[in-house]
One Martini backbone bead per residue (centre of mass of N, CA, C, O) as a GRO file, in nm:
protein
  403
    1MET     BB    1   3.540   2.409  -2.606
    2SER     BB    2   3.519   2.661  -2.410
    3LEU     BB    3   3.336   2.834  -2.196
    4MET     BB    4   3.415   3.128  -2.295
    5GLN     BB    5   3.326   3.046  -2.606
    6LEU     BB    6   3.019   3.032  -2.522
    7SER     BB    7   2.785   3.238  -2.653
    8LEU     BB    8   2.521   3.139  -2.520
    9TYR     BB    9   2.714   3.171  -2.235
   10PRO     BB   10   2.798   3.434  -2.095
   11VAL     BB   11   3.079   3.541  -1.899
   12SER     BB   12   3.181   3.726  -1.662
   13ALA     BB   13   3.489   3.872  -1.599
   14ASP     BB   14   3.424   3.918  -1.265
   15VAL     BB   15   3.429   3.628  -1.204
   16SER     BB   16   3.506   3.446  -0.937
   17PRO     BB   17   3.673   3.143  -0.834
   18THR     BB   18   3.566   3.164  -0.566
   19VAL     BB   19   3.345   3.013  -0.347
   20LYS     BB   20   3.210   3.273  -0.218
   21HIS     BB   21   3.052   3.332  -0.502
   22TYR     BB   22   2.910   3.032  -0.426
   23PRO     BB   23   2.654   2.999  -0.259
   24ILE     BB   24   2.495   2.776  -0.038
   25CYS     BB   25   2.207   2.606   0.031
   26VAL     BB   26   2.082   2.607   0.365
   27THR     BB   27   1.981   2.441   0.671
   28PRO     BB   28   1.953   2.332   0.979
   29GLU     BB   29   1.863   2.049   0.894
   30ILE     BB   30   2.094   1.984   0.708
   31LEU     BB   31   2.326   2.019   0.910
   32GLU     BB   32   2.224   1.798   1.100
   33LEU     BB   33   2.241   1.564   0.893
   34LEU     BB   34   2.542   1.597   0.829
   35ALA     BB   35   2.648   1.560   1.119
   36ALA     BB   36   2.504   1.256   1.100
   37ASP     BB   37   2.590   1.127   0.822
   38ALA     BB   38   2.431   1.144   0.580
   39VAL     BB   39   2.318   1.066   0.286
   40VAL     BB   40   2.458   1.175  -0.036
   41ALA     BB   41   2.259   1.223  -0.333
   42ILE     BB   42   2.361   1.313  -0.665
   43GLY     BB   43   2.204   1.430  -0.935
   44VAL     BB   44   2.288   1.327  -1.274
   45SER     BB   45   2.289   1.423  -1.646
   46GLY     BB   46   2.524   1.631  -1.787
   47GLY     BB   47   2.449   1.894  -1.700
   48LYS     BB   48   2.536   2.198  -1.571
   49ASP     BB   49   2.381   2.192  -1.298
   50SER     BB   50   2.467   1.908  -1.196
   51SER     BB   51   2.770   1.966  -1.201
   52ALA     BB   52   2.770   2.206  -1.009
   53VAL     BB   53   2.632   2.073  -0.760
   54ALA     BB   54   2.840   1.852  -0.717
   55VAL     BB   55   3.093   2.016  -0.667
   56ARG     BB   56   2.984   2.214  -0.450
   57THR     BB   57   2.884   2.000  -0.242
   58VAL     BB   58   3.156   1.855  -0.196
   59LYS     BB   59   3.297   2.100  -0.078
   60LEU     BB   60   3.117   2.132   0.167
   61LEU     BB   61   3.157   1.850   0.290
   62ASN     BB   62   3.458   1.886   0.333
   63GLU     BB   63   3.442   2.133   0.521
   64LEU     BB   64   3.251   1.966   0.736
   65GLY     BB   65   3.343   1.658   0.762
   66HIS     BB   66   3.196   1.453   0.608
   67ARG     BB   67   3.128   1.076   0.658
   68GLY     BB   68   2.929   1.001   0.468
   69PRO     BB   69   2.779   0.900   0.203
   70ILE     BB   70   2.876   0.959  -0.147
   71VAL     BB   71   2.678   1.005  -0.448
   72LEU     BB   72   2.615   0.940  -0.780
   73ILE     BB   73   2.309   0.975  -0.984
   74HIS     BB   74   2.177   0.806  -1.280
   75SER     BB   75   1.909   0.836  -1.515
   76ASP     BB   76   1.845   0.623  -1.771
   77LEU     BB   77   1.641   0.696  -2.071
   78GLY     BB   78   1.790   0.592  -2.314
   79ARG     BB   79   1.750   0.664  -2.649
   80ILE     BB   80   1.693   0.983  -2.560
   81GLU     BB   81   1.974   1.029  -2.505
   82TRP     BB   82   2.247   1.181  -2.501
   83ARG     BB   83   2.555   1.055  -2.579
   84ASP     BB   84   2.725   1.240  -2.351
   85SER     BB   85   2.599   1.198  -2.067
   86PHE     BB   86   2.750   0.957  -1.941
   87SER     BB   87   3.037   1.063  -1.975
   88ILE     BB   88   3.005   1.310  -1.795
   89CYS     BB   89   2.931   1.150  -1.537
   90ARG     BB   90   3.184   0.978  -1.523
   91ARG     BB   91   3.397   1.203  -1.515
   92LEU     BB   92   3.286   1.336  -1.260
   93ALA     BB   93   3.330   1.093  -1.072
   94GLU     BB   94   3.636   1.083  -1.112
   95THR     BB   95   3.704   1.369  -1.016
   96LEU     BB   96   3.551   1.318  -0.720
   97GLY     BB   97   3.573   1.018  -0.621
   98LEU     BB   98   3.296   0.868  -0.708
   99GLU     BB   99   3.018   0.700  -0.722
  100LEU     BB  100   2.827   0.567  -0.999
  101ILE     BB  101   2.488   0.549  -1.031
  102VAL     BB  102   2.279   0.340  -1.242
  103VAL     BB  103   1.949   0.387  -1.363
  104ARG     BB  104   1.636   0.210  -1.453
  105ARG     BB  105   1.365   0.132  -1.601
  106ARG     BB  106   1.226  -0.181  -1.607
  107SER     BB  107   0.987  -0.127  -1.854
  108GLY     BB  108   1.158   0.092  -1.997
  109ASP     BB  109   1.182   0.363  -2.174
  110MET     BB  110   1.064   0.658  -2.289
  111LEU     BB  111   0.950   0.545  -2.547
  112ASP     BB  112   0.798   0.308  -2.425
  113ARG     BB  113   0.614   0.478  -2.243
  114TRP     BB  114   0.465   0.633  -2.469
  115ARG     BB  115   0.361   0.380  -2.617
  116GLN     BB  116   0.211   0.257  -2.378
  117ARG     BB  117   0.021   0.496  -2.328
  118TRP     BB  118  -0.122   0.485  -2.599
  119ASN     BB  119  -0.231   0.194  -2.584
  120ASP     BB  120  -0.389   0.239  -2.322
  121ASN     BB  121  -0.568   0.477  -2.434
  122VAL     BB  122  -0.708   0.321  -2.654
  123ASP     BB  123  -0.840   0.116  -2.466
  124ARG     BB  124  -0.999   0.324  -2.305
  125TYR     BB  125  -1.163   0.440  -2.539
  126ALA     BB  126  -1.289   0.177  -2.649
  127SER     BB  127  -1.419   0.120  -2.338
  128LEU     BB  128  -1.520   0.384  -2.208
  129SER     BB  129  -1.292   0.511  -1.979
  130CYS     BB  130  -1.312   0.765  -2.168
  131VAL     BB  131  -1.420   1.059  -2.344
  132GLN     BB  132  -1.127   1.115  -2.438
  133LEU     BB  133  -0.857   1.132  -2.615
  134ILE     BB  134  -0.525   1.048  -2.517
  135LEU     BB  135  -0.218   1.138  -2.500
  136PRO     BB  136   0.119   1.014  -2.490
  137TRP     BB  137   0.239   1.255  -2.361
  138SER     BB  138   0.401   1.450  -2.181
  139THR     BB  139   0.367   1.742  -1.964
  140PRO     BB  140   0.409   2.020  -1.779
  141SER     BB  141   0.160   1.905  -1.581
  142MET     BB  142   0.262   1.585  -1.671
  143ARG     BB  143   0.563   1.456  -1.544
  144PHE     BB  144   0.626   1.131  -1.572
  145CYS     BB  145   0.908   1.132  -1.675
  146THR     BB  146   1.022   1.220  -1.395
  147SER     BB  147   0.881   1.043  -1.184
  148GLU     BB  148   0.933   0.751  -1.323
  149LEU     BB  149   1.245   0.781  -1.455
  150LYS     BB  150   1.363   0.918  -1.184
  151GLN     BB  151   1.255   0.936  -0.893
  152GLN     BB  152   1.167   0.641  -0.844
  153VAL     BB  153   1.434   0.491  -0.922
  154ILE     BB  154   1.619   0.641  -0.734
  155CYS     BB  155   1.480   0.594  -0.461
  156ARG     BB  156   1.478   0.287  -0.469
  157GLU     BB  157   1.785   0.254  -0.474
  158LEU     BB  158   1.861   0.408  -0.214
  159VAL     BB  159   1.695   0.231  -0.015
  160LYS     BB  160   1.842  -0.032  -0.090
  161ARG     BB  161   2.140   0.065  -0.019
  162PHE     BB  162   2.029   0.256   0.254
  163PRO     BB  163   1.932   0.123   0.508
  164GLY     BB  164   1.844   0.311   0.790
  165ARG     BB  165   1.874   0.595   0.646
  166ALA     BB  166   1.955   0.914   0.588
  167ILE     BB  167   1.850   1.113   0.294
  168LEU     BB  168   2.006   1.326   0.053
  169SER     BB  169   1.856   1.473  -0.230
  170VAL     BB  170   2.029   1.607  -0.498
  171SER     BB  171   1.968   1.910  -0.691
  172GLY     BB  172   2.002   2.164  -0.978
  173ILE     BB  173   1.788   2.354  -0.924
  174ARG     BB  174   1.644   2.680  -1.034
  175ARG     BB  175   1.464   2.966  -1.010
  176GLU     BB  176   1.535   3.090  -1.301
  177GLU     BB  177   1.401   2.870  -1.492
  178SER     BB  178   1.108   2.903  -1.336
  179THR     BB  179   0.817   2.953  -1.182
  180ARG     BB  180   0.804   2.687  -1.037
  181ARG     BB  181   1.103   2.686  -0.923
  182ALA     BB  182   1.073   2.953  -0.762
  183GLN     BB  183   0.894   2.789  -0.528
  184SER     BB  184   1.117   2.629  -0.422
  185PRO     BB  185   1.268   2.471  -0.180
  186VAL     BB  186   1.558   2.379  -0.025
  187PHE     BB  187   1.375   2.195   0.180
  188ARG     BB  188   1.228   1.855   0.174
  189PRO     BB  189   1.030   1.602   0.185
  190GLN     BB  190   1.071   1.256   0.063
  191GLU     BB  191   0.847   1.005   0.032
  192LEU     BB  192   1.022   0.793  -0.136
  193LEU     BB  193   1.237   0.782   0.124
  194CYS     BB  194   0.997   0.696   0.313
  195ARG     BB  195   1.050   0.386   0.491
  196THR     BB  196   0.942   0.156   0.718
  197SER     BB  197   1.065  -0.117   0.612
  198SER     BB  198   1.375   0.038   0.611
  199ASP     BB  199   1.410   0.293   0.793
  200ASN     BB  200   1.356   0.558   0.623
  201ILE     BB  201   1.475   0.887   0.542
  202GLY     BB  202   1.389   1.184   0.334
  203TYR     BB  203   1.538   1.446   0.119
  204ASP     BB  204   1.531   1.751  -0.043
  205TRP     BB  205   1.809   1.927  -0.211
  206HIS     BB  206   1.884   2.284  -0.312
  207PRO     BB  207   2.190   2.439  -0.334
  208ILE     BB  208   2.142   2.624  -0.628
  209LEU     BB  209   1.867   2.784  -0.635
  210ASP     BB  210   2.006   3.099  -0.646
  211TRP     BB  211   2.139   3.071  -0.904
  212THR     BB  212   2.283   3.169  -1.184
  213LEU     BB  213   2.395   3.115  -1.491
  214ALA     BB  214   2.667   3.262  -1.449
  215GLN     BB  215   2.747   3.097  -1.200
  216VAL     BB  216   2.757   2.819  -1.322
  217LEU     BB  217   2.967   2.884  -1.543
  218GLY     BB  218   3.183   3.009  -1.367
  219PHE     BB  219   3.232   2.762  -1.190
  220LEU     BB  220   3.306   2.555  -1.407
  221HIS     BB  221   3.547   2.715  -1.514
  222SER     BB  222   3.709   2.730  -1.244
  223GLU     BB  223   3.708   2.395  -1.226
  224GLY     BB  224   3.734   2.252  -1.517
  225ILE     BB  225   3.443   2.180  -1.630
  226PRO     BB  226   3.302   2.029  -1.875
  227LEU     BB  227   3.088   2.047  -2.138
  228HIS     BB  228   2.840   1.956  -2.313
  229GLU     BB  229   2.785   1.911  -2.651
  230ALA     BB  230   2.511   2.044  -2.666
  231TYR     BB  231   2.646   2.323  -2.624
  232THR     BB  232   2.928   2.333  -2.793
  233ARG     BB  233   2.814   2.194  -3.075
  234TYR     BB  234   2.472   2.255  -3.078
  235ASN     BB  235   2.358   2.502  -2.911
  236SER     BB  236   2.222   2.428  -2.660
  237SER     BB  237   2.042   2.515  -2.345
  238ARG     BB  238   1.998   2.199  -2.284
  239VAL     BB  239   1.982   1.890  -2.076
  240SER     BB  240   1.810   1.594  -2.170
  241CYS     BB  241   1.634   1.512  -2.377
  242CYS     BB  242   1.681   1.537  -2.708
  243PHE     BB  243   1.354   1.526  -2.691
  244CYS     BB  244   1.161   1.771  -2.533
  245ILE     BB  245   0.855   1.887  -2.405
  246LEU     BB  246   1.017   2.167  -2.300
  247ALA     BB  247   1.142   2.253  -2.546
  248SER     BB  248   1.259   2.451  -2.765
  249LYS     BB  249   1.289   2.506  -3.091
  250HIS     BB  250   1.591   2.549  -3.089
  251ASP     BB  251   1.658   2.273  -2.941
  252LEU     BB  252   1.527   2.085  -3.145
  253ILE     BB  253   1.701   2.169  -3.382
  254ALA     BB  254   1.973   2.110  -3.259
  255SER     BB  255   1.925   1.805  -3.222
  256SER     BB  256   1.869   1.736  -3.527
  257THR     BB  257   2.183   1.784  -3.611
  258CYS     BB  258   2.217   1.508  -3.489
  259ALA     BB  259   2.262   1.213  -3.642
  260GLU     BB  260   2.194   1.016  -3.394
  261HIS     BB  261   1.879   1.137  -3.375
  262ARG     BB  262   1.709   1.035  -3.619
  263PRO     BB  263   1.565   0.778  -3.515
  264MET     BB  264   1.416   0.926  -3.287
  265TYR     BB  265   1.271   1.133  -3.453
  266CYS     BB  266   1.106   0.928  -3.627
  267ALA     BB  267   0.969   0.781  -3.387
  268LEU     BB  268   0.814   1.031  -3.279
  269VAL     BB  269   0.665   1.105  -3.541
  270ALA     BB  270   0.516   0.834  -3.564
  271LEU     BB  271   0.348   0.888  -3.305
  272GLU     BB  272   0.210   1.131  -3.409
  273ALA     BB  273   0.074   0.995  -3.651
  274VAL     BB  274  -0.095   0.770  -3.493
  275SER     BB  275  -0.227   0.977  -3.272
  276THR     BB  276  -0.265   1.300  -3.350
  277PHE     BB  277  -0.030   1.414  -3.156
  278ALA     BB  278   0.156   1.652  -3.059
  279PHE     BB  279   0.441   1.683  -2.882
  280GLN     BB  280   0.334   1.972  -2.857
  281GLU     BB  281   0.091   2.188  -2.826
  282ARG     BB  282   0.246   2.405  -3.056
  283GLN     BB  283   0.431   2.143  -3.166
  284TRP     BB  284   0.550   1.976  -3.425
  285LEU     BB  285   0.812   1.769  -3.475
  286ALA     BB  286   0.791   1.741  -3.786
  287ASP     BB  287   0.857   2.065  -3.829
  288VAL     BB  288   1.162   2.086  -3.745
  289ALA     BB  289   1.276   1.827  -3.963
  290PRO     BB  290   1.153   1.728  -4.250
  291HIS     BB  291   1.419   1.638  -4.407
  292LEU     BB  292   1.444   1.360  -4.223
  293LEU     BB  293   1.200   1.244  -4.363
  294PRO     BB  294   1.031   1.019  -4.500
  295THR     BB  295   0.788   1.025  -4.730
  296GLU     BB  296   0.579   0.847  -4.579
  297LEU     BB  297   0.584   1.014  -4.312
  298LYS     BB  298   0.489   1.282  -4.433
  299GLU     BB  299   0.211   1.168  -4.516
  300GLU     BB  300   0.119   1.079  -4.239
  301ILE     BB  301   0.128   1.368  -4.109
  302ALA     BB  302  -0.079   1.500  -4.290
  303ARG     BB  303  -0.309   1.309  -4.198
  304ALA     BB  304  -0.284   1.366  -3.888
  305LYS     BB  305  -0.359   1.669  -3.896
  306ALA     BB  306  -0.641   1.626  -4.010
  307ALA     BB  307  -0.736   1.432  -3.782
  308ALA     BB  308  -0.699   1.627  -3.547
  309GLU     BB  309  -0.908   1.830  -3.637
  310GLU     BB  310  -1.144   1.634  -3.628
  311ARG     BB  311  -1.119   1.544  -3.334
  312MET     BB  312  -1.154   1.831  -3.210
  313ARG     BB  313  -1.427   1.896  -3.331
  314ALA     BB  314  -1.581   1.660  -3.207
  315GLU     BB  315  -1.499   1.706  -2.896
  316ALA     BB  316  -1.623   2.001  -2.875
  317GLN     BB  317  -1.932   1.869  -2.841
  318ILE     BB  318  -1.898   1.802  -2.558
  319PRO     BB  319  -2.042   1.828  -2.284
  320LYS     BB  320  -1.920   1.969  -2.008
  321HIS     BB  321  -2.051   1.763  -1.787
  322LEU     BB  322  -1.890   1.511  -1.947
  323LEU     BB  323  -1.628   1.582  -1.873
  324TYR     BB  324  -1.345   1.559  -1.724
  325THR     BB  325  -1.342   1.487  -1.373
  326LYS     BB  326  -1.336   1.439  -1.062
  327GLY     BB  327  -1.503   1.129  -1.058
  328TRP     BB  328  -1.530   1.008  -1.316
  329PRO     BB  329  -1.838   0.973  -1.354
  330THR     BB  330  -2.116   1.197  -1.244
  331CYS     BB  331  -2.309   1.118  -1.492
  332ILE     BB  332  -2.585   1.042  -1.702
  333PRO     BB  333  -2.670   1.039  -2.005
  334SER     BB  334  -2.879   1.120  -2.212
  335ALA     BB  335  -3.020   1.022  -2.496
  336GLU     BB  336  -2.911   1.261  -2.661
  337GLU     BB  337  -2.620   1.251  -2.557
  338ALA     BB  338  -2.562   0.958  -2.650
  339ARG     BB  339  -2.589   1.018  -2.951
  340LEU     BB  340  -2.361   1.217  -2.961
  341LEU     BB  341  -2.134   1.035  -2.852
  342ALA     BB  342  -2.154   0.826  -3.076
  343HIS     BB  343  -2.080   1.021  -3.302
  344ILE     BB  344  -1.809   1.113  -3.193
  345ARG     BB  345  -1.671   0.833  -3.169
  346MET     BB  346  -1.683   0.771  -3.471
  347ARG     BB  347  -1.520   1.011  -3.572
  348VAL     BB  348  -1.260   0.949  -3.416
  349ALA     BB  349  -1.213   0.660  -3.512
  350ALA     BB  350  -1.190   0.735  -3.814
  351ALA     BB  351  -0.956   0.940  -3.794
  352VAL     BB  352  -0.755   0.734  -3.613
  353LYS     BB  353  -0.807   0.429  -3.658
  354LEU     BB  354  -1.030   0.281  -3.466
  355ARG     BB  355  -1.142   0.026  -3.247
  356ILE     BB  356  -1.469   0.026  -3.104
  357GLU     BB  357  -1.687   0.066  -2.850
  358TYR     BB  358  -1.969   0.215  -2.794
  359THR     BB  359  -2.186   0.324  -3.060
  360GLN     BB  360  -2.449   0.316  -2.887
  361PRO     BB  361  -2.666   0.473  -2.683
  362GLU     BB  362  -2.745   0.229  -2.499
  363ALA     BB  363  -2.451   0.140  -2.437
  364ILE     BB  364  -2.356   0.403  -2.309
  365ILE     BB  365  -2.552   0.418  -2.072
  366LYS     BB  366  -2.471   0.146  -1.952
  367ARG     BB  367  -2.175   0.215  -1.904
  368TYR     BB  368  -2.220   0.445  -1.707
  369GLU     BB  369  -2.369   0.282  -1.495
  370ASP     BB  370  -2.134   0.086  -1.439
  371LEU     BB  371  -1.922   0.296  -1.357
  372ILE     BB  372  -2.077   0.417  -1.117
  373GLU     BB  373  -2.121   0.158  -0.960
  374ALA     BB  374  -1.821   0.086  -0.928
  375LYS     BB  375  -1.744   0.346  -0.776
  376LEU     BB  376  -1.934   0.310  -0.534
  377LEU     BB  377  -1.819   0.040  -0.440
  378LYS     BB  378  -1.535   0.137  -0.392
  379ASP     BB  379  -1.599   0.364  -0.191
  380GLU     BB  380  -1.740   0.180   0.015
  381ALA     BB  381  -1.497  -0.006   0.068
  382SER     BB  382  -1.318   0.218   0.179
  383ARG     BB  383  -1.495   0.306   0.414
  384CYS     BB  384  -1.502   0.029   0.555
  385ALA     BB  385  -1.196   0.000   0.600
  386ILE     BB  386  -1.183   0.256   0.785
  387SER     BB  387  -1.442   0.207   0.983
  388GLY     BB  388  -1.557  -0.110   0.997
  389LYS     BB  389  -1.811  -0.100   0.850
  390GLY     BB  390  -2.072  -0.181   0.697
  391ARG     BB  391  -2.247  -0.191   0.427
  392SER     BB  392  -2.440   0.016   0.273
  393ALA     BB  393  -2.745   0.069   0.153
  394GLY     BB  394  -2.851   0.195  -0.143
  395LEU     BB  395  -2.710   0.245  -0.408
  396ARG     BB  396  -2.663   0.552  -0.590
  397PHE     BB  397  -2.727   0.741  -0.877
  398ARG     BB  398  -2.682   1.028  -1.071
  399LYS     BB  399  -2.862   1.207  -1.261
  400ASN     BB  400  -2.918   1.413  -1.487
  401PRO     BB  401  -3.026   1.733  -1.420
  402SER     BB  402  -3.200   1.759  -1.697
  403GLU     BB  403  -3.408   1.505  -1.629
   0.00000   0.00000   0.00000
C-alpha cells in the first residue's frame, strides 16, 4: 500500500517534495559540533518518525559536508517488537548507505524486564520494604522501558564504539505528539554520553521537533520510503512495542489482529492475572481481544479483577502519612496503625496469593524501626564521605507525631 493510500494518515495534495518544505531544527551548538565532525548516531525503530528523521538528517549532513561517522542505531526490545521493525531499519540503512548498529539489553527483553520487576516487587512487599504492592508495568510517568531498554543500551554502545569523540544522538520526537514532548528542546546534554573514563561528551538532538504528522508523511512519500506494516496492513497509528503501555485502545486492538502477536498477548495477560494489575491504568489488556485467550486464562483474569478490587480496597485504608513518599519510611506506626497494617497486608496477600513476612503488629513496628535506623546510618555514611568528618553520635528516629 502506498503512503497516499493510507487513510489513517491523509497527506495534503499541496505538500511539495522539495526539502525546503521540511526545515530541520538546528542550533549554533549543533552546527559547531557538525563542523568539528562529531559522531551522528540516529536512533531508528521502524516507525515513521525515526525513518523521516534519519533521511532528513543525512540530507543535511551531506549539504554541510560533514565528514564524521554517521550510523543508525536500533534497540531491539525482543519478543515484543513488531516483526517488520528490524526489516524496516535494515532497508533504511541500505538505502542511506549507513551501518545499522543493533543493541539489546544484556539481561533480557521487555517481557523479561516486566516479569523481573514483578518478582522483585513481590519480594519487596513480602519483606515490608514497601507499604503497597507495586505493579510490574512501566507507566507514562515511569518509563523505564525507554530509559533502560533504549537510552542506556544505546548510549553505552556509542561510548564504547566512539571513545574520545563528541556524539550527537538523534531521535525523531515531535512536539505535536504529546504535551511532554512539546516542552522538549532541540538540543540538550545527554549525561549518559558524557564519560570522563572514555573522554566522551554527548548531546541529544531533535531535528524534526517542529514537524507535523502531514510533514512526516509527505516527506517519506516524496523520498519513496516505505511505511511499516503496522500502519499499512494493521492500521495502527504508531510503532513501538506491539503492545505498548502508552498505546490507545485502537492500536492495542490493531496489534491483536496480527496472528504473530498472540503468544505475546497471552503472556502479557498472564502477567496481568498473576499480578492483579491492569496493563494500563484504565485498561486491562485482557479486555482488548478476549477471544484470543484460552479458557483457563479467561478464568484467571476474572479472579484477578476481583482480587485487584480487594487489594485496592484494603490498601485504601493505609493512613496517608504512612504511604510512600521520598525518604520512606519517615515515621514509625503506632500500635493501632501497626495492627491495621497487619490486617491490610494479610488481606492483600490472600487476594494476590502471596506468602509474606511481618503479619503481626509487633513485627511491623520492629521492621519500621530497623528500616529507619538503616536509612539514618546510610545517610550519615554519605555525609561523612562528603565532608570527611567522623560519624556523629546519637542517631535518632522520629516517632509518629500522633504519639
